[in-house]
N, C-alpha and C positions, 0 to 999 in steps of 0.2 A: 829845760835844756837837755837835749838828747846827746849822750856820749856817742862819738863816732864808733862804728863797728871796729875800726882799726885800734881803738883804745879800750875795747871791751875785753876783759880777761876771759870771758866765756867764749865769745865769738872768734876771737883771734888767738885763743889759747896762749895767752901771755905767760911768761915764765912764772909769775907770781901765783898763777892758778895751781901749778904743781907744788909750789911751796906751801900753799894753804890747804889743799884738798886732794882727795883721791877719788876718782870716778868709781862708783859702785855699779851702776846699771843705767840702761836706757829704759824709760817708761813710755807711756802712750805719746805724750807731747813734750816731754821734758827729760832731763837727766838727773840722776841722784848722785850726790857727792858726799863723802865723809870728810868732815873737818879733821885735819891732823891734830889740832889743838883739842884735847879731849878732857877738859875740866868737867864737862857734862858728858859722861859716857854715852856714846851713840849719837852725838850731835851731827846732823846732816844738813844739806842744802838741796832743795829741789829747784832746778833751773829750767825755765821755759826754753824751748828750742829756738825761738825767734827773738830778735833784738828790737829794743825800742818801743815796747808796748807796755801799757798799764793794764792791770787786771780788768778794769771797767771798759777797756777798749777791745778786749777779746770778743770775737763772736760767741754767742751763747754756747754753741757746741764745743768750741775750743776751751772756753772757760770751764765748762763742766769736766772736760777731760783733764785739764790742768789741776783742778781741785780734786779730782779723783786720784791723780798722781800724788798730790800732797797727802791725801787721806791714806792711800796705799802705803806710802813711805812711813807715815806716822804709825800705822798699824804694825808694820814690820819692826819698827824701833820699839814699840810697846811690847810686842811678843818676844823680842830679843833681849831686852834689858829691864823690863818691868819698872819703868819710872813711875813716880808718884804723880807727875804732871808733865805734859809736853807743852812748852811755850812755842808760839809761832810768831815769826817776825818777818816783815816784808819791808826792808830798808833799802832805799835806792836813791838817796839824795844825789850821789855823785856817779852812780852807775845805772845807765838806762837799760837794764836788762831785768825782766821780771823773774824774781826768785823768792823762795820762802825758806827761812831758817827754821829748822825743827830742832828745838833745844830740850832734851829730856832733863827733868829736874827731879832730885831725890831729897826727901825730907832732911836727911842727915848729910846731904852732899853740898858741893860748892854752890854758894850764892842762892840757896833756896829762899824764896820770898823776895828776892832782889830782881833788879832789871837785868836783862840779857846784856852781857859784855860781848862785844864783837870778837875780840881775841885777847883773852886774859894772859896768854903766853905762860901758862903754869904747868900744863900736863901734855907731854909728848910721849909717844909710845915707840916700841920697836916695830920693825917691819912685820915680824911674826904676829905681834898683837894687833896691828892694823888689819892684816889678812884674816885673823880670827873674827874681828868685829864685822868686816865686810862679808865673810862667810855666813855669819849669823843673820845679818840683815838680808842677804840674798836668799837664804833658805826660807825666810819669812815673807818675801815679796810675792810669793805664789798665791 
């Protein structure tokens, strides 16, 4: 079941998008967002530009560009925060918009060895701290 574009937080820029994330940058065929909830320092979301597609439905060239965007974002997170592992999640049961969660994990950090929680609602930062994280990631996107 495809979520209508009018109900898609990414396509329609619904208010909840600004409550959950901050846009970092435009990539080749996607956008990179920082999750405001930062239990996993550097957690981001790579969101494909078009609505209603699955990864396997993308034409090969688009899929390659999207996965390049995911890898570029992961590399920037790794260079910015030096996580022990990055978990990747593509969960879209109720939202028909292709996106990948990039969740840096740290051996002594929150939930290491556990399953990704969508929104643990434990760690929120100041505007200055968000700007600092976004600056680090942007500097490493090059």
